[in-house]
C-alpha positions as CSV (number, residue, x, y, z in Angstrom):
1,X,25.7,-174.7,18.8
2,X,29.4,-175.5,18.5
3,X,31.9,-172.8,17.6
4,X,33.1,-173.0,14.0
5,X,36.5,-171.3,13.8
6,X,36.9,-171.6,10.0
7,X,33.6,-169.8,9.4
8,X,34.6,-167.1,11.9
9,X,37.9,-166.5,10.1
10,X,36.2,-166.3,6.7
11,X,33.8,-163.7,8.2
12,X,36.6,-161.6,9.6
13,X,38.5,-161.7,6.3
14,X,35.4,-160.7,4.3
15,X,34.5,-157.9,6.8
16,X,38.1,-156.5,6.5
17,X,37.9,-156.6,2.7
18,X,34.6,-154.7,2.8
19,X,36.0,-152.1,5.2
20,X,39.2,-151.7,3.2
21,X,37.1,-151.3,0.0
22,X,34.9,-148.7,1.6
23,X,37.9,-146.7,2.9
24,X,39.6,-146.9,-0.5
25,X,36.6,-145.8,-2.4
26,X,35.8,-143.0,0.0
27,X,39.4,-141.5,0.4
28,X,39.7,-137.8,0.4
29,X,43.0,-136.4,-0.9
30,X,43.4,-132.7,-0.1
31,X,45.9,-130.1,-1.3
32,X,47.7,-129.0,1.8
33,X,50.2,-126.4,0.6
34,X,49.2,-122.8,1.1
35,X,51.1,-121.9,-2.1
36,X,50.6,-122.6,-5.8
37,X,52.0,-125.7,-7.4
38,X,51.8,-128.4,-10.0
39,X,49.1,-131.2,-9.8
40,X,51.9,-133.8,-9.5
41,X,53.7,-132.1,-6.6
42,X,54.0,-133.8,-3.3
43,X,51.4,-131.5,-1.7
44,X,48.6,-134.0,-1.1
45,X,47.2,-135.1,2.3
46,X,47.4,-138.8,1.4
47,X,51.0,-138.5,0.3
48,X,50.1,-139.8,-3.1
49,X,48.9,-138.2,-6.3
50,X,45.1,-138.1,-7.0
51,X,43.6,-141.3,-8.3
52,X,40.2,-142.7,-9.5
53,X,39.2,-143.8,-6.0
54,X,39.7,-140.4,-4.4
55,X,37.7,-137.3,-3.7
56,X,40.1,-134.5,-4.4
57,X,39.8,-131.2,-2.6
58,X,41.6,-127.9,-3.1
59,X,39.9,-125.9,-0.3
60,X,42.6,-124.8,2.1
61,X,43.6,-121.2,3.0
62,X,46.0,-119.2,1.0
63,X,45.3,-117.8,-2.5
64,X,46.8,-120.2,-5.0
65,X,46.6,-121.9,-8.4
66,X,47.1,-125.7,-8.8
67,X,48.1,-126.3,-12.4
68,X,47.8,-129.3,-14.7
69,X,50.1,-129.1,-17.6
70,X,50.9,-131.2,-20.7
71,X,53.8,-132.8,-18.7
72,X,51.3,-133.9,-16.1
73,X,49.1,-135.8,-18.5
74,X,52.1,-137.2,-20.3
75,X,54.1,-138.4,-17.2
76,X,51.3,-139.0,-14.7
77,X,48.3,-140.1,-16.7
78,X,46.8,-142.1,-13.8
79,X,46.4,-138.9,-11.8
80,X,44.1,-137.4,-14.5
81,X,41.1,-139.5,-13.3
82,X,39.5,-138.8,-9.9
83,X,36.2,-139.8,-8.2
84,X,35.0,-136.3,-7.2
85,X,36.6,-132.8,-7.3
86,X,35.9,-129.8,-5.1
87,X,37.6,-126.4,-5.4
88,X,36.8,-123.6,-3.0
89,X,38.4,-121.3,-0.5
90,X,37.7,-119.6,2.9
91,X,36.7,-116.0,2.8
92,X,39.6,-113.7,2.0
93,X,41.3,-116.3,-0.2
94,X,40.9,-117.6,-3.7
95,X,41.8,-121.0,-5.1
96,X,42.1,-121.8,-8.8
97,X,42.4,-125.1,-10.7
98,X,44.3,-124.4,-13.9
99,X,44.1,-126.7,-16.9
100,X,47.0,-125.2,-18.8
101,X,47.4,-126.2,-22.4
102,X,47.5,-129.9,-21.7
103,X,45.5,-130.8,-24.8
104,X,42.5,-133.0,-25.1
105,X,44.0,-136.4,-25.8
106,X,44.2,-137.1,-22.0
107,X,41.5,-134.9,-20.3
108,X,40.9,-134.4,-16.6
109,X,38.2,-137.0,-15.9
110,X,35.9,-136.6,-12.9
111,X,33.9,-139.8,-12.6
112,X,31.2,-138.4,-10.4
113,X,30.6,-134.7,-9.3
114,X,32.6,-131.6,-9.7
115,X,32.0,-128.5,-7.5
116,X,33.6,-125.1,-8.0
117,X,32.7,-123.3,-4.8
118,X,32.7,-119.7,-3.7
119,X,36.1,-117.9,-3.8
120,X,37.2,-120.4,-6.4
121,X,37.6,-120.8,-10.2
122,X,38.3,-123.5,-12.8
123,X,40.2,-122.2,-15.8
124,X,40.4,-124.5,-18.9
125,X,43.0,-123.2,-21.4
126,X,43.0,-125.4,-24.5
127,X,42.5,-128.5,-22.4
128,X,40.1,-131.4,-22.0
129,X,37.6,-131.8,-19.1
130,X,35.1,-134.6,-18.6
131,X,32.6,-134.7,-15.7
132,X,30.6,-137.9,-15.2
133,X,28.0,-136.5,-12.8
134,X,26.9,-133.0,-11.8
135,X,29.0,-129.9,-12.5
136,X,28.2,-127.1,-9.9
137,X,29.7,-123.7,-10.4
138,X,29.3,-121.3,-7.4
139,X,32.5,-119.6,-8.3
140,X,33.8,-118.9,-11.8
141,X,34.4,-121.1,-14.8
142,X,36.7,-119.8,-17.6
143,X,37.4,-121.7,-20.7
144,X,39.4,-120.6,-23.7
145,X,39.6,-123.2,-26.4
146,X,39.6,-126.9,-25.3
147,X,36.7,-129.2,-24.6
148,X,34.4,-129.7,-21.7
149,X,31.9,-132.6,-21.6
150,X,29.2,-133.1,-18.9
151,X,26.4,-135.2,-20.4
152,X,25.4,-137.5,-17.6
153,X,24.4,-134.9,-14.9
154,X,23.3,-131.3,-14.5
155,X,25.5,-128.3,-15.0
156,X,24.4,-125.6,-12.5
157,X,25.9,-122.1,-12.7
158,X,25.4,-119.7,-9.8
159,X,28.5,-117.8,-10.3
160,X,29.9,-116.9,-13.8
161,X,30.9,-118.8,-17.0
162,X,33.1,-117.1,-19.6
163,X,33.7,-119.0,-22.8
164,X,36.1,-118.1,-25.7
165,X,36.4,-120.3,-28.7
166,X,35.6,-123.3,-26.5
167,X,33.7,-126.5,-27.2
168,X,31.2,-127.6,-24.5
169,X,28.6,-130.4,-24.5
170,X,26.0,-130.7,-21.8
171,X,22.7,-132.4,-21.2
172,X,21.1,-129.9,-18.8
173,X,22.5,-126.4,-18.2
174,X,20.8,-124.6,-15.4
175,X,22.0,-121.0,-14.9
176,X,18.9,-119.2,-13.7
177,X,20.9,-117.9,-10.7
178,X,24.1,-117.1,-12.6
179,X,25.8,-113.7,-12.2
180,X,27.1,-113.8,-15.8
181,X,27.4,-116.0,-18.8
182,X,29.3,-114.9,-21.8
183,X,30.2,-116.8,-25.0
184,X,32.6,-115.5,-27.6
185,X,33.2,-118.1,-30.3
186,X,33.3,-121.8,-30.2
187,X,30.2,-124.0,-29.6
188,X,27.9,-124.8,-26.6
189,X,25.5,-127.7,-27.1
190,X,22.9,-128.8,-24.6
191,X,19.6,-130.5,-24.6
192,X,17.9,-128.2,-21.9
193,X,19.0,-124.6,-21.2
194,X,17.7,-122.4,-18.4
195,X,19.7,-119.2,-18.2
196,X,19.1,-115.9,-16.5
197,X,21.9,-113.7,-17.9
198,X,23.6,-114.7,-21.1
199,X,25.5,-112.7,-23.8
200,X,26.5,-114.3,-27.1
201,X,29.2,-112.4,-29.1
202,X,30.2,-115.1,-31.5
203,X,30.1,-118.9,-32.0
204,X,27.1,-121.2,-31.8
205,X,24.8,-122.2,-29.0
206,X,22.4,-125.1,-29.6
207,X,19.7,-126.4,-27.4
208,X,16.5,-128.4,-27.6
209,X,14.6,-126.4,-25.0
210,X,15.6,-123.0,-23.8
211,X,14.3,-120.7,-21.1
212,X,16.1,-117.4,-21.2
213,X,16.0,-114.4,-19.0
214,X,18.2,-111.4,-19.8
215,X,19.7,-112.5,-23.1
216,X,21.8,-110.5,-25.5
217,X,23.0,-111.7,-28.9
218,X,25.6,-109.5,-30.6
219,X,26.8,-112.1,-33.0
220,X,27.1,-115.8,-33.6
221,X,24.4,-118.4,-34.0
222,X,21.7,-119.4,-31.6
223,X,20.0,-122.6,-32.7
224,X,17.0,-123.8,-30.6
225,X,14.1,-126.1,-30.9
226,X,11.8,-124.2,-28.5
227,X,12.7,-120.9,-26.8
228,X,11.0,-118.9,-24.1
229,X,12.2,-115.5,-23.3
230,X,11.1,-114.2,-19.9
231,X,13.7,-111.4,-19.3
232,X,14.9,-108.3,-21.2
233,X,16.5,-109.9,-24.3
234,X,18.1,-108.4,-27.4
235,X,19.8,-109.2,-30.6
236,X,21.8,-106.7,-32.6
237,X,23.7,-109.1,-34.9
238,X,24.1,-112.8,-35.6
239,X,21.4,-115.5,-36.1
240,X,18.8,-116.9,-33.8
241,X,16.9,-120.0,-35.0
242,X,14.2,-121.8,-33.1
243,X,11.2,-124.0,-33.9
244,X,9.0,-121.9,-31.6
245,X,9.6,-118.6,-29.7
246,X,7.8,-117.3,-26.7
247,X,8.3,-113.8,-25.2
248,X,6.7,-113.7,-21.8
249,X,6.3,-110.8,-19.3
250,X,9.3,-108.8,-20.6
251,X,10.7,-107.2,-23.8
252,X,12.7,-108.7,-26.7
253,X,14.5,-106.0,-28.6
254,X,15.9,-106.6,-32.1
255,X,18.0,-104.0,-33.8
256,X,19.8,-106.2,-36.4
257,X,20.7,-109.7,-37.2
258,X,18.3,-112.5,-38.1
259,X,15.7,-114.2,-36.0
260,X,14.0,-117.3,-37.6
261,X,11.1,-119.1,-35.9
262,X,10.5,-122.3,-37.9
263,X,7.1,-122.5,-36.1
264,X,5.1,-120.0,-34.1
265,X,6.0,-116.8,-32.2
266,X,3.9,-115.9,-29.3
267,X,4.0,-112.7,-27.1
268,X,2.0,-112.6,-23.9
269,X,1.9,-111.0,-20.5
270,X,0.0,-111.4,-17.3
271,X,-2.9,-109.5,-15.8
272,X,-2.6,-109.2,-12.0
273,X,-5.4,-108.4,-9.6
274,X,-3.4,-105.5,-8.2
275,X,-0.8,-103.2,-9.9
276,X,0.0,-102.8,-13.6
277,X,0.0,-105.7,-16.0
278,X,3.2,-107.6,-16.8
279,X,3.6,-107.0,-20.5
280,X,5.3,-109.3,-23.0
281,X,6.5,-107.4,-26.0
282,X,8.8,-107.7,-29.1
283,X,10.4,-104.5,-30.5
284,X,11.7,-104.7,-34.1
285,X,13.9,-101.8,-35.1
286,X,16.1,-103.4,-37.7
287,X,17.2,-106.8,-39.0
288,X,15.2,-109.6,-40.3
289,X,12.5,-111.7,-38.5
290,X,10.8,-114.7,-40.0
291,X,8.2,-117.1,-38.5
292,X,5.2,-119.3,-39.6
293,X,2.7,-117.5,-37.3
294,X,2.8,-114.5,-35.0
295,X,0.3,-114.2,-32.1
296,X,-0.1,-111.4,-29.5
297,X,-2.0,-112.9,-26.5
298,X,-3.2,-111.2,-23.3
299,X,-1.2,-107.9,-22.9
300,X,1.2,-109.2,-25.5
301,X,2.5,-106.5,-28.0
302,X,4.6,-106.2,-31.1
303,X,6.2,-102.8,-31.9
304,X,7.9,-102.4,-35.3
305,X,9.7,-99.2,-36.4
306,X,12.1,-100.8,-38.9
307,X,13.4,-104.0,-40.3
308,X,11.5,-106.8,-42.0
309,X,9.0,-109.2,-40.5
310,X,7.9,-112.0,-42.8
311,X,5.1,-114.2,-41.4
312,X,4.2,-117.1,-43.8
313,X,0.9,-117.7,-41.9
314,X,-1.3,-115.5,-39.8
315,X,-0.7,-112.5,-37.6
316,X,-3.3,-112.5,-34.9
317,X,-3.9,-110.5,-31.7
318,X,-6.4,-111.1,-28.9
319,X,-6.3,-108.6,-26.0
320,X,-2.9,-107.5,-27.3
321,X,-1.7,-105.4,-30.2
322,X,0.6,-104.6,-33.1
323,X,2.1,-101.1,-33.7
324,X,3.7,-100.5,-37.2
325,X,5.6,-97.3,-37.5
326,X,8.1,-98.3,-40.1
327,X,9.7,-101.2,-41.9
328,X,8.0,-104.1,-43.7
329,X,5.4,-106.6,-42.5
330,X,4.2,-109.4,-44.7
331,X,1.6,-112.0,-43.7
332,X,-1.0,-114.4,-45.2
333,X,-3.8,-113.2,-43.0
334,X,-4.1,-110.5,-40.3
335,X,-6.7,-111.1,-37.7
336,X,-7.5,-108.4,-35.0
337,X,-9.7,-110.2,-32.5
338,X,-11.7,-108.6,-29.7
339,X,-12.5,-110.4,-26.5
340,X,-15.5,-108.7,-24.9
341,X,-14.8,-110.3,-21.6
342,X,-11.8,-107.9,-21.0
343,X,-13.5,-104.7,-22.2
344,X,-10.7,-102.5,-20.6
345,X,-8.1,-104.1,-22.8
346,X,-8.5,-103.0,-26.4
347,X,-7.2,-105.2,-29.3
348,X,-5.6,-102.7,-31.7
349,X,-3.5,-102.8,-34.8
350,X,-2.1,-99.3,-35.1
351,X,-0.2,-98.4,-38.3
352,X,1.4,-95.0,-38.7
353,X,4.1,-95.9,-41.3
354,X,5.8,-98.7,-43.1
355,X,4.2,-101.3,-45.3
356,X,1.7,-104.0,-44.2
357,X,1.3,-106.5,-47.0
358,X,-1.5,-109.0,-46.5
359,X,-1.6,-111.8,-49.1
360,X,-5.2,-112.8,-48.4
361,X,-7.5,-111.0,-45.9
362,X,-7.4,-108.5,-43.1
363,X,-10.2,-109.3,-40.6
364,X,-11.2,-106.9,-37.9
365,X,-13.2,-107.9,-34.8
366,X,-11.2,-105.3,-32.9
367,X,-9.7,-102.0,-34.1
368,X,-7.4,-101.2,-37.1
369,X,-6.1,-97.6,-36.8
370,X,-4.4,-96.4,-40.0
371,X,-2.8,-93.0,-40.2
372,X,0.3,-93.5,-42.4
373,X,2.3,-95.9,-44.6
374,X,0.8,-98.4,-47.0
375,X,-1.6,-101.3,-46.5
376,X,-2.0,-104.0,-49.2
377,X,-5.0,-106.3,-48.4
378,X,-7.0,-107.8,-51.2
379,X,-9.9,-108.5,-48.8
380,X,-10.9,-106.4,-45.8
381,X,-13.5,-108.0,-43.6
382,X,-15.1,-105.9,-40.8
383,X,-16.7,-108.5,-38.5
384,X,-17.9,-106.2,-35.9
385,X,-14.6,-104.3,-35.8
386,X,-13.6,-100.8,-36.8
387,X,-11.3,-99.6,-39.5
388,X,-10.2,-96.0,-39.0
389,X,-8.3,-94.1,-41.7
390,X,-6.8,-90.7,-41.1
391,X,-4.7,-88.3,-43.2
392,X,-2.9,-89.7,-46.2
393,X,-2.1,-93.4,-46.0
394,X,-2.3,-95.6,-49.0
395,X,-4.7,-98.6,-49.3
396,X,-4.5,-101.2,-52.0
397,X,-7.7,-103.3,-51.7
398,X,-8.8,-104.9,-55.0
399,X,-10.9,-108.0,-54.1
400,X,-13.7,-106.9,-51.7
401,X,-14.5,-105.1,-48.5
402,X,-17.0,-107.0,-46.4
403,X,-19.3,-105.2,-43.9
404,X,-20.5,-107.7,-41.4
405,X,-21.4,-105.6,-38.4
406,X,-18.3,-103.4,-38.6
407,X,-17.5,-99.8,-39.4
408,X,-15.2,-97.6,-41.4
409,X,-14.3,-94.1,-40.3
410,X,-12.4,-91.7,-42.5
411,X,-10.8,-88.4,-41.3
412,X,-9.6,-85.8,-43.8
413,X,-8.6,-88.4,-46.5
414,X,-9.5,-89.8,-49.9
415,X,-9.6,-93.5,-50.3
416,X,-10.4,-96.0,-53.0
417,X,-11.6,-99.5,-52.0
418,X,-12.8,-102.6,-53.7
419,X,-16.5,-103.5,-54.2
420,X,-18.5,-103.6,-51.0
421,X,-20.4,-106.7,-49.7
422,X,-23.0,-106.0,-47.0
423,X,-23.6,-109.0,-44.7
424,X,-24.7,-107.3,-41.4
425,X,-25.7,-104.0,-39.9
426,X,-22.7,-101.7,-40.5
427,X,-21.7,-98.1,-40.6
428,X,-19.6,-95.6,-42.5
429,X,-18.6,-92.5,-40.5
430,X,-17.3,-89.3,-42.1
431,X,-15.0,-87.5,-39.7
432,X,-13.5,-84.0,-39.7
433,X,-12.0,-82.5,-42.8
434,X,-12.8,-83.1,-46.5
435,X,-13.4,-86.8,-47.2
436,X,-13.9,-89.0,-50.3
437,X,-14.7,-92.7,-49.9
438,X,-14.9,-94.5,-53.2
439,X,-15.9,-98.1,-53.6
440,X,-15.7,-100.1,-56.9
441,X,-18.9,-101.0,-58.7
442,X,-20.8,-103.2,-56.2
443,X,-23.8,-104.2,-58.2
444,X,-22.5,-107.7,-58.7
445,X,-22.1,-108.4,-55.0
446,X,-25.0,-110.2,-53.2
447,X,-26.0,-108.2,-50.1
448,X,-28.0,-109.7,-47.3
449,X,-31.6,-108.7,-47.4
450,X,-31.7,-108.1,-43.6
451,X,-28.6,-105.9,-43.5
452,X,-28.4,-102.2,-43.4
453,X,-25.5,-99.7,-44.2
454,X,-25.8,-96.5,-42.1
455,X,-24.0,-93.4,-43.1
456,X,-23.0,-91.1,-40.2
457,X,-21.5,-87.7,-40.1
458,X,-22.0,-87.0,-43.8
459,X,-21.6,-83.3,-44.6
460,X,-22.0,-83.1,-48.4
461,X,-24.3,-81.9,-51.1
462,X,-27.5,-83.6,-52.4
463,X,-26.4,-82.7,-55.9
464,X,-22.9,-84.1,-55.4
465,X,-19.4,-82.7,-55.1
466,X,-19.7,-81.5,-51.5
467,X,-17.2,-81.7,-48.6
468,X,-17.9,-85.4,-48.0
469,X,-18.5,-87.7,-50.9
470,X,-19.4,-91.4,-51.1
471,X,-19.0,-93.2,-54.4
472,X,-19.9,-96.6,-55.7
473,X,-18.3,-97.0,-59.2
474,X,-18.8,-94.2,-61.7
475,X,-22.3,-94.6,-62.9
476,X,-25.9,-94.8,-61.6
477,X,-25.8,-98.6,-62.1
478,X,-23.0,-99.3,-59.7
479,X,-25.6,-100.3,-57.1
480,X,-28.8,-102.2,-57.7
481,X,-32.1,-100.6,-56.7
482,X,-32.3,-103.2,-53.9
483,X,-28.9,-102.3,-52.6
484,X,-29.8,-98.6,-52.5
485,X,-32.8,-99.4,-50.3
486,X,-30.4,-100.8,-47.7
487,X,-28.4,-97.5,-47.3
488,X,-29.6,-94.9,-44.8
489,X,-28.2,-91.5,-44.0
490,X,-28.5,-90.5,-40.3
491,X,-29.0,-86.8,-39.5
492,X,-27.0,-85.1,-42.2
493,X,-26.6,-81.3,-41.5
494,X,-29.1,-79.1,-43.2
495,X,-31.9,-81.6,-43.4
496,X,-35.0,-81.6,-41.2
497,X,-35.6,-85.3,-41.4
498,X,-33.5,-87.4,-39.1
499,X,-33.2,-90.5,-41.3
500,X,-32.8,-90.1,-45.1
501,X,-32.8,-92.5,-47.9
502,X,-30.1,-93.0,-50.5
503,X,-30.0,-92.3,-54.2
504,X,-27.2,-92.6,-56.7
505,X,-26.2,-89.9,-59.2
506,X,-25.0,-90.6,-62.7
507,X,-21.4,-90.1,-61.5
508,X,-21.8,-93.0,-59.0
509,X,-22.0,-90.6,-56.0
510,X,-24.5,-91.7,-53.4
511,X,-26.4,-88.9,-51.7
512,X,-29.4,-88.7,-49.3
513,X,-33.0,-88.1,-50.5
514,X,-36.2,-87.4,-48.6
515,X,-38.2,-90.1,-50.3
516,X,-37.4,-93.8,-50.8
517,X,-37.3,-95.3,-54.2
518,X,-39.8,-98.0,-55.0
519,X,-37.8,-100.6,-56.9
520,X,-39.2,-103.4,-59.0
521,X,-38.0,-106.5,-60.8
522,X,-39.6,-109.5,-62.4
523,X,-39.7,-112.8,-60.5
524,X,-40.8,-115.3,-63.0
525,X,-44.3,-114.1,-64.2
526,X,-44.7,-111.9,-61.1
527,X,-43.6,-108.4,-60.1
528,X,-41.2,-108.1,-57.1
529,X,-41.3,-104.7,-55.3
530,X,-38.6,-103.4,-52.9
531,X,-38.4,-100.4,-50.6
532,X,-36.4,-99.7,-47.4
533,X,-37.8,-101.7,-44.5
534,X,-36.8,-98.9,-42.1
535,X,-38.5,-96.2,-44.2
536,X,-41.9,-95.9,-42.3
537,X,-43.7,-95.9,-45.7
538,X,-46.7,-98.0,-46.6
539,X,-47.2,-99.7,-50.0
540,X,-50.4,-98.6,-51.8
541,X,-52.0,-99.9,-55.0
542,X,-54.6,-98.8,-57.6
543,X,-55.9,-100.1,-60.9
544,X,-55.6,-96.6,-62.4
545,X,-52.6,-94.3,-62.5
546,X,-54.7,-91.4,-61.2
547,X,-56.1,-93.5,-58.3
548,X,-57.7,-93.9,-55.9
549,X,-54.8,-95.7,-54.1
550,X,-55.4,-98.0,-51.1
551,X,-53.1,-99.4,-48.6
552,X,-52.0,-103.1,-49.0
553,X,-52.4,-104.5,-45.5
554,X,-49.4,-106.2,-44.0
555,X,-47.3,-105.5,-47.1
556,X,-43.5,-105.7,-46.3
557,X,-40.5,-105.7,-48.6
558,X,-40.0,-107.6,-50.7
559,X,-43.6,-107.7,-51.9
560,X,-44.7,-110.1,-54.8
561,X,-47.6,-109.0,-57.0
562,X,-49.3,-112.0,-58.6
563,X,-49.8,-110.8,-62.2
564,X,-52.3,-113.6,-63.0
565,X,-54.5,-112.2,-60.2
566,X,-53.8,-108.5,-60.6
567,X,-52.8,-108.0,-64.3
568,X,-53.3,-104.2,-64.1
569,X,-52.0,-102.5,-61.0
570,X,-50.2,-99.3,-60.1
571,X,-48.1,-98.8,-56.9
572,X,-46.8,-96.0,-54.8
573,X,-45.5,-95.4,-51.2
574,X,-47.4,-93.4,-48.6
575,X,-45.6,-92.0,-45.6
576,X,-47.1,-93.0,-42.3
């Protein structure tokens, strides 16, 4: 093939242009003076001021500050844009880049990445800074006033960031390895926030998603969409707003200020195979907390000794708990679950003070321990759970109390409750001391025919007025005969019989009796007979009042007597 000289010359020219372009774009311009100076000084390795095609480095030995002033931006505006910037220093020295009151009209622009290394700092004093790529802070970043924008890359803080009345706008702020982050005034806006150590004294911090370790808010406003707290966090003043808040594995402490979760709050920990569990807890000692729902999951706990906690929806706990010693808690429903799979972790709501105001229902699958303060709950439902009342707390319960396999225990107290509805095998236990438990007239409630209400520990008088007293309303008609058949006293002191039946006195007090009552009612044209299914008594019948009486085989309550077949019949119960 013949040699083409023209083609070769064009190739060489193009190659040279490519090489020159590569060199130009990849130039490194380093500060070479061991002393402090101005950005526009003749102290650069290329012999020219920084430019947009240069990677600028302040990394040499000797502790110094390189300053950019208003005169720099005014007289040398082209030097205010660089490709990349690195500030660091060898061990034993410290280098600082100082943006000193140059204003924000002409900011320092870094087109790509900015790195502040160890033994170095960047100080922005009422100046403008724009970073087009990643901003990595291994040293310190100090900003007072001014503006910093880094919305195209990630801001990573491994050293410290101190902000005073500054304005900062980021997309991703990662500071999980930061030594310290402090904001006092100004605003910090970011889409994603992951911070290990942060203190907010004043100003505003806004983020879409926030993962926070050791966080302290002593003022200002913290506005989030979703927040997860995994360190020891606290708020003593200011405002924290988030759509949802999670407290995981550590404690969030509130002594003042306002915390608003527009959605849900969730506390949870972690059970490990070895060692103690990692607990997630929220401590409310003062201030105001508001959320739509509040959940305590596995080893998640809420401890309130003061302040106000307003939950517009449900407060629920499952293998966690709530302790109320003071302050005010308001919710729509309170649900104490009990997961039998983890029998060693009790689900307990413990109230020793304060006010718990439930708008609708308190439902217990687990334990509610009540020893002080005030509980307002129109409906109390014991769905296999226990409700223990000790000493002198106050209960306001006006709609109903539902026994569905649960229990009430009272210890040295007098309590008035709403009418009782029996839906499953349940118990009432009288503990130490003098006790009065008074239900409203319950004759209008429909009790399940298969349910039984067992009275344990009763130490009263068959004639009424004893140490322990159980009332339904204030008359002998406050329970139907059928309801009385479903109440059983177990082993009351002074009685030879182990299981005794119930009768109601004219005062409404229910006491034990040795014989069951045979109750009757009309069912159409027939006679319907009721007696306790657990009684061990057999139904007998006779055509004469004097007898003889004979057993009715296989008769079980309720028993229907066909009047058309047996128009004249007398009945009685015989003990087996």
